[in-house]
N, C-alpha and C positions, 0 to 999 in steps of 0.2 A: 209411663210407656214400657218399662222393662217388666212387662207381664206376657205369660205365655198366651199367644191368641191362634194357637193351632186349630185349625178347622178341616173338618173332612173334606174331600174332594167334591163331594155333592153339595155341600153346602157353599163352598168357595165358587163353583161353578153357578149357582143360584144367585148369589152376590152379583156377580160380573154380569152374568145375564141380565139382570134388573138393570144396570148401568145401562147397556146397550138397547134393551126394551126402549128406555125412556128416549134414546136417539133414534128410536125406529131403525135399527140395525142389528136386530136379534140374529138374522139369517148369517153372520160372518163369525158368530161368538165361539163357533167349534173349529174353524179354520186354523191350519197350522201357520198362516200367515202372522198371527199375532205373537205367535212363540218365537219365530225366525226373523220378524222384523219389528221396528220400532213405530207401532201403529196407534200407541195408546200413550198417555200422560196421565201424570197424578199431580194433584196442586199442593203447595202454590206453585205457578209458573215464573211469578216474580217474587222469589224469597225473600225475607228481610223487609226493611222500611220501604215501603211505595204506597204512600196514604194517598187518597183522594183520587183515584186513578181515573183518567179519560182515555179512550181510545178513537182512532180515526183510520178509516179505510179509504184509500185512494188508488184504484186500480188494484194491483196485486201487492201493494204494500200496506201494511199497518204500523201505526206510531201511537206512542202512550208517552203521556205526561201525567203528573200531578202536583200535589203540595211538595215543595223542596223544605220550607219553614226556613230556618238558621244555615241549613248546610249549603254552602257555596262553592264553587259558582252555582247559580240559581237555575232550576226547571231543567232538570237532564232530560232528553228527549230519547227514547228507545225505539228501535226499528225491527220489525219481524216480517217473516213471510208466512207463517203460520200460526200466529197467535200464542205458540207455545214457547219457542225460542227468541230472545230478546237481547238486543245489543244496544248499548248507548252510543249514540252518533253525534250528539252535540249538548251544549248548555247554553241556556237563551240570555239569561242577565249574568255579566260580569260585576264583580264588586266595585270595579272602577265606573260603571253606570248604573250604580245602586244606591245613591245618596238618599233616595226617598224610602228605604227599606230598613226597618229596624233590625239591629243585629244583636239579637239575643234567643235563647231557647223559647219556645212558643210564639216568638213573632217571625219576621222573616218573609217570605212568600208563599201564600196559600193560593189554592186553586189548580192553576196550570192546565187550562183548558184547551187543548190542541183541536184545530179545527180548519177547514179549507173552504174558501167561498170566493167568489169575484176574482179566480185566478191566483190566489196567494194562498200561503199558508200562515194561520195566525194562532197567537197564543194569548189569551185573557187571563188575568192573574190579579189577584189582591195583594196590596200592602200598602197601607194609609191609603186607601182608594182603589179604583179598579184602573188597570192598566192592559195595554196589548202591545205585542211586538210582531212583526210580520216578516216573512221570508219567500224567497222563491223556492226554496228546499228545506224540508225540514233538517238536514245536515247544516244549514245556516251558510251564510252567517244572518243573525236575526237582526231587526233594527233597532235602534235605541227605543225604549219603552215610552209610549203616548199614554197620558192620562186619558180617561174616559169621561166626559163631560156628563153630568147630570143636571136635572132641574127640579123644583119643588113639586112637579105632577109624579114623576118618576120616583123622586125620593132618593135616598142614600142607598147605593149599589152593593153593600154587604161585601160577602165573600163567598166562594164555592159555587160561582154562576157557571154556567155551562152555555154552549151554543147550540142551536138547533138550527140546521138547514132544510127548508120544506122543500118539496119535490120541483118547485119551480126555480129554486136556486136561490130564494131569498132567505137570508139568516136572520135569524133572532136571538137575543139574549136572554136565557133563562135565568132571572135574577132572583137572589135569595138575600134578605136581610133580617137578623134575629130571628125570632120564632114565628111571627106572624106576618110578615111579608113576602109573598110568592107572586112575583109578576114576570111578564114577558113583553120585550118591547123589539121592535126591528132594529137591524144594523145596517146603515148607509155603505157605500164604497168606500168612505173614508174610515171605517171601522167605528164611527160613532154611533150612538143611538139615534133614531129617527121615528116618525110616525107617532102613533098614540100608544099609550101604555094599555096592555091588557091585564087587568088588574085581578090575581087569583088570590087574593088574601083569604078568601073565605075556606081555602085548601086546609090551613092550621089553625083556623079562628078559634078553636077550642083545643088545640093542642093534642089534637088526634093522633099526631105523628111524632110526638117530642118537638124536636127542632124541624122536622121536614126539610131537612138541610140537603146540599147537594144534588138538587134537581135536575134530571135530565130529561130528553123527549127523543122519540123515534116516530115513525108513522109507518102504518102498514093497513091495507084494505080499505083506504079512506078513514081509519081511525087515527085521532092524535093520541099517543100514550105518554103520560106525565108520570116519572118517577121519582118521588121522593124518598130520602133515607131517614131513617129515624135520628140518631145521634153516635156519638163515637162508640158506644157500647154496642150498636148493632141495630137491625130493623130496616126492611125494604118495603116499599109500597107502590102500588101503582093505581092510577085513574085513567080513564078514556074518555074521549068526547069526538064528535064529528067535526067539529069546527075549533079554530081557535078563537075563543070567546071568553069573555069574563062571566058569562051566564052559568051560574052554579048548576041550574037545573038541565043543562046541556052535557054536564060531565056526570060519569058514573065511577064511583068508588069500586075497585076490584079487591081491595083488600091486600094481604101479603103478596109478596112477589115470589119468594123463595118456596118450594115444596118442603114439607116437614122432613126434617132428618131422621132417617132409619138405621144408619150406620153407627153403633155406639161407640166406634172409635174415634169417630172425628174429632179434630182439636180446633178447625175452624168453622165454629158453630153459628156465629151470627154474622155473616157477610151483609156488606152493604155498601153504600156510596158507589153503585155501578155505573159502569160507563153507558152510554146509549147503545142498546142494543144492535148489532149489525148483521145484515144479511149476507151471506155468500151466494156464490153462483149455483150451488146444489139445491138453493132454497133453505139450508139450515140458518139459524140464528144464534149469535153468541153475544157474551158481554162478560167483562172483567169486574170483579168487586173486591174490595178490602176485608180483612178480618183480622183480629187479634187470635192469638194461638194458645189454645189452652186444652189440657187433657185431665178433666176432673181438678184434683189438686196439683197437678202438674204444670205450672204457669211458666209460659213463654212469652207473655205479652210485651215483655221489655224489649223484644225483637222489633216491635212495632207492629203496624198495621200491613199485613203481607197481602199480595194481589193474586187473586186465583181466576182461572177461567172457566165459566160455566156455560154451558148449552142452554138455550132458550126455548121452551117447549110451547107451541101454541095450541090450545084447545078451543078449536074455532077462532074467536078472535080475542081470547084471554091467554096473556103471556103467563108462563111458569119459568122461573129459574130453576133448573136442576137442584136438587138437595145436595149441599154438600156431602163428600163421601172420601174415604180413604182408597176405594178402589179403582181400577185403570179405567180412564173413560177414552173412547176412540178420538183420536185426534180430528180436527176439521180437515175436511178434504181439500188440502191446499199442497203445493209442491214444498219438499223439503228445503229447509231455509239456509242451511250450511252455516248456521249458527250455533255455537255451543250452548248448552245450558246455562241459565244465569247462575253465576257463583263469585265469590269474590275473586279479583283478577290478580295474577302472578305479574310482577314487574322487575324487571333487571335495570331499570332506569338507563336504557342504552339509546335512547331518542333525545331529540333536542328541545321536544316540549314534553310537559307532564300528560301522562295518560288520562282521557276524560274520565275515568271509574273513580278516580280519586277525588275526594271534597276536603273542605276546610270548616272548621267549628266556629271561625270568626271573619271578618273581613280583612283584617290586618294579616292574617296567616298566609293569605296568598301572595303577600309581598316577601315573606320570609322563608323563601325555599329558592334552591337553585339546582337546575339539572345539568348547568354547563360549567359550573366551577371546578367539577372533577368528573372527566369522563367515565360514563358507566356507574356513577354515583348520584345519589340526590343527596343535596346538604339541606338540613333544616337549620334555620339562623334565627333563633327566639330573640326577642326584644325583651321586654321587663319580665315577660309572663312565660307561657307554655306555647309552642307551636306543634301542632297535631296535623299529621297528612293521614287522612282516614278513608275507608270503604264501608260499605253497609253491610253488616255480617249478615250471612245467608244460610248457616248451617249450623247443625246441632253436633256435628263432629268434624274437626279437623285439626292440621298442625300448622300453626303460622309461624315462619321463619324469617330471620332477617340476619344479616351481618352488618356490626356497627362498627365504626372507626370512631373512639371517643376518649378524649383524655380528662377525666375526671379528676379535677384537681381541689374544689371545695364543696362543701354541702349543697349548693345551690344548683350544682351542675348534675344533670341527670339525662341518659337518652337510652332508649330501646323499644320494646312492643308495647301497644296501649289498646285497651278496650274501654269504651265509655258509654255509659245510658245517654238518653237524648239530653236530659238536662244536664248532664255533665258534673253531676254530684257524687255519683258513683263509678270509680275508676279502677281499672286492674292493670298493672305495670310490672313488666320484667325488665330490669334496666341496669345499665353500669352507674355507679354513683362512687361518691367519696364520704365515707364516714369512719374517722380513724383509720384510715388507710382505703384503698380502691376496693370496692365491693360489688357484687352481683346481688341484686334484692328483687324479690318477686313479692309483690304487696297486693291487698284488697281488703278495704274495711280494716278490722283490726288484725288478721292473718298478714304474717311476715315472715318471709324466708330470707336470710342472707347468708352469702358464701363468699371469703375472700377471693377477690379476682387476681389468681395468679396467672392468667391467660395473655395478661397485656391489654393495651388499648383496642386492639381488634379481637371481637369476640362475637360468636354466633349465639344467638339467643332462641328459643323456640317456646311457644304457649301450645300446649295440647289441651284440645277441648274434647271431653267425652261426655254429652248432656251436660249436667250441672258442674261436672268436676273439673277444673283447670290444673294442670300440670306445668311445673316450669323446669326447662333444660338450659344447659349452656354447653358450648363446644369451642375447641381452638381451631378445628379444621371443617365442621359442618358434616362430619361423619361419624365422630365417636362422641357421644352426647352424655352429659353428666346430669344427674338429677338435681333439683333444687330444694329435694325434701318431700314431705306429704302434700297430696294435692289440696287445692283451694275451693272451698265451695263457692259457686257463682250463683247461687239461687237468689240473692238479693240483687244482682244484677238484671236476672232474667225474669223476675217476676214483674206484675203490674207495679207501675211507678206512679209516686204524686203527680197530679197534673197530667195523667197519662203520659208519663216520660216527657213532658213538655212537647208532646204530639209526634215525636220521632222516635225511632228505634236505635239499637246499639250499633256502634261504629268500631271498626277493628283497623290497626295500623302502627303507624310510628309516631315518636315525639322526642323533642328534646327540650330542654330547659337550662338556663344558666349561661349556655354557651353552645356554638355551632356544634353539629354532628354529622357525620357521614354516614351513609346507608347505602350497601352495594347491591341489595336485593330484596325483595318482599314477597314471600309464597305463602299462600294461605290454606293450600291442600298438599302439603309435602309428600309426595309418592314414596319417598324414602322411609317415612315413618309409618308406624302400624296404623292401617285405616280398618276400623270395624266395619264388617260387612253391612251391619244394621244401619250404617251412616248413608243409605241410598236415596238418591233423589227421583229416581223413576224406576218403575218395575213391572212386570207382568208375570202371573202366575207363581209368584213367591210369597213367602211369608216370614215374619219372625216369630221364633218360637225359642223357649228356655231350654236347654240342654245342661244339665247340672246347674253351675252357677254362672252360666254364660247366656247371653241373647244372640242369637245366630239366626242365619239364613237359609233356607231350604225352599224347594218348590212343591208346589201341591198340586201338580198335574201331570199326568202319563205323558203329556206331551211334551214336557220340558218347562221351561221358564226362564227368567233373566232379571237382573238387576242392573243400574246404573249408577255409580258415584261420579259425581260430576266435578269436573275443574281439576283433573289430578296433575300435578307438575311432575314430569319424570325428567327435568334436566336435561343435560348432553351426555350423561354417562350411565342409562340404564341398560343393564347387559342381562339382567333376569328379574323373573318376577315370582312371588312367593306366597303361596296360600296356605292358610292353617285350616285343615279340613278334618272332618269325621265322616265315615261311611259305614252304614250297616251293610251295604254290598258294594260290589265295583261300578264305578260310573265314570263319567267323563265330562270335564267343564272345558268350554271354549273361553278365550279371553280376546276381547274385541276392543278397539279404541275408535271414537267418534261416532259410530253407527253399526248396527248389525247387518246392514245391507250395504251402504255406500263407504263404509268404514273398513277398517284393516283388521283382520284376524290375525293376531300375533303369537297366540299360542293356543294348542290343543293339548289339554292336561289329563291324562288316564289317571284315576285315583282308584287304590287297591281298598278292599275292606279294612277297616281299623277294628271294628268291634264297637260295641254303643258306648257312648260317653267317652270314647278315646280319640285324641287329637295326634295329628302329626303335620309336620311342614311338607309340602310338595313344591316343585319349583320347575321352571323352564326357562331356557336360555332365550333371549330375545335378540331381534336385530333391526337397526333402524327406527327406535322409539326413543324420541327425543321431544321435549317441550310440554305444553298443556293439552289434556284430553278428557273427554267423557269416557270413562272406563265401564265397559260392558262385561259381566260374568253372565256365561250363559249355560244353564243346565241342559244337557242333552235329554232327550226323551227317555222314558222308563225308569227314571230314578226318583219319583216322586217320594218326599219323606223318607228317603234314603242316605241322602248326600248332604251334609251341612258344611257351610262355611262361616268360619269365624272372622277372618281377618285377611288383607291383602297388603302387600308392599311390594315395592321395587328394590333391587339392589344393583349396584354399581361398581365401578372399578375400586 
C-alpha cells in the first residue's frame, strides 16, 4: 500500500468518469458539487468483520444483518438511510436465550437473514438447526428463537439460507445444505415451511459454483433471479427463469455476476455472498457483498470479510454488479442519513447499560462486567480465565486509548488493551501486570516490551496502529505519553488465518485476567494523537503519493478535493487543530466536521509555500469542538499537486 500512485489529472478524470458512466451519471462528473459536497463514497461501507450480509429495504429505511458466529450477543442489526452510513440498533439473540448455540470460534450463529413479510420483521438463522425470531421493529425487542421444522421431503435446512418475498407478498425460504442441495419452499404466517419443495439441486450438481452457498433471489420484469455464491474465497453467479420451477430447462445460467476488475489497486477483489439486489425509487439497483482485503502480498484478510456497496447495472434483463474499484462512486439518490461513518465506537461508560457496539468472545463474559459498580467506569470481572470486552476493528490507522485502574499483585493479574484474531489464538496486549514488581507489558507472539510501572494503579495505555506496525505508549495523565519501545509487527495478526480465522475478523478492546479491573474510557481514534492523512475512509479527487520517505495526501484536480477520517474523538478540551503540510505554492485548506454541507466549518487554514519536500506545522484555534466526529480536510481549488498533508491532530488545554 505504501507506493506512489500519483496519476495525472487526465488519467484520474478518466477513471472517475468510468465509474459514473457505469452508473449512467457521467453528466455530473465535472460539476463542482462533488468537490464541495459529499456525494460519493468508497468501499467498504461496513469495514471490519461483517460476513454473509443481507439487506432489507422497508420504505425509506434499510437494515443489515449477517453471520455473527461466536461473537455475542448474537446477530447485530444495523440501520441506514442511504446504504452508506450504518448504525447498530439492536441484537437479536442474547446468551441467556441461546442454550442451543455452540459457544466457540467457527460455531455460534450463521446466516442472519433479515426480512419483512406478513406485517412483521423476521430474522432466520442457523445454529444446530434453522431458527427464526420476529419483531414489530428491527430495533426490537425480538422474540425468543423458534426452530424451523423440516421433513424428509424438504431435507436438512443447512445454513446461509435467505428469504425471498414475491410480488404477491408470499415469502419463500431459499434453502442451502452442503454443496449439492439448493431448494426453495414457501413460508406460512407462522414462519414455518409450507407447500411443496421446489427442488433446484441441479444448480450445483456438478459443483459448477464450488459450494453455491448463500443463495439470494430478486425479481424484475417477470424474471426470477437466483444468485449463488462460490465459497469463502469468492465468486458470485446468477441464473434467471420466468417461473419458480424445479425444471432446469426453464432456467438460464448467466455466469459471473460482477464485472471484471480494471482498477489494479483494488484490495477487495473477490466479492460474493451478496444481498438480494434492491431497487430504489429512481430506478437504480444496489447490493452489498463481502470480501477479504488483500493488495498483492499485503494481506489484510485477518480483519475478516468486509462489506461493500455495489451498484447493479442491467443490460436488458441481465444484471451485473459493478466491478470493485478504489475510486469514488456516486452515492445512491437518498436523503442524508445523519449517521456517522461506521468505525470503532468511543465509550466513556457513562450510561446505565452497555453500548450495543460491544461484543463478547464467550457467553460467560457477558455476566462478567458491570457499568454500575463504579459510576462512569466499566468493571471487568474475570472468573477463572480472561474476560474481554471488544468491538470489530475497522481501520488500518488509529490510536486506541484507555484509562485503567488495576492493582496488579500477582502474575495471574493482568488488565489493559486487547486485539485478538477470530480464533483467539493470536493476541496483542498492552497491560498492567506483576512480574517481580509492577510492570507495564506490550506483547505479541515472541515480541515483548516491559517497563516498570512507576505510574501507579491508575495508568493510561495507548496502542497506535500504523498499517501493520503497532506502537505502545503509557501515561500518567493521558497527555504526556511515554513509549514502550520499538514497534511490534502485526503481520501475523492481519494476514489470512488458519480456518479463515474461524470465520470472523479481528476485535479490539479491553481485557482483564486474574482479578477485576476498572476502565474509565475507551477511544479508538484519538484525535490528540497524530493521525496520518493516508488513513482516510472516504475521499474525492485526492490521492496518496510518496514524498521523500512519507506517504501523504494531495488533491489531483484543479477544482479541489477532500478526504475524510472517520470517528475522530476530540473529547471536551480541543482548542486547536494542527496539520503537518508541505506546499510548492501557497494554498488553503478547510477543516469540517461531520459533513461538507450540513456539517460545521471549524477552521480555514492558509498555507504558505514551504519548498519541495519541506514540512511544517500549521495550526488554527477552534471553538466548540467536542466529542466524536467524521473529520473532513478540503483542498480549495487551484492547488492540485501543490499542497500535501502528512498528518492531523487536535491540541487541548
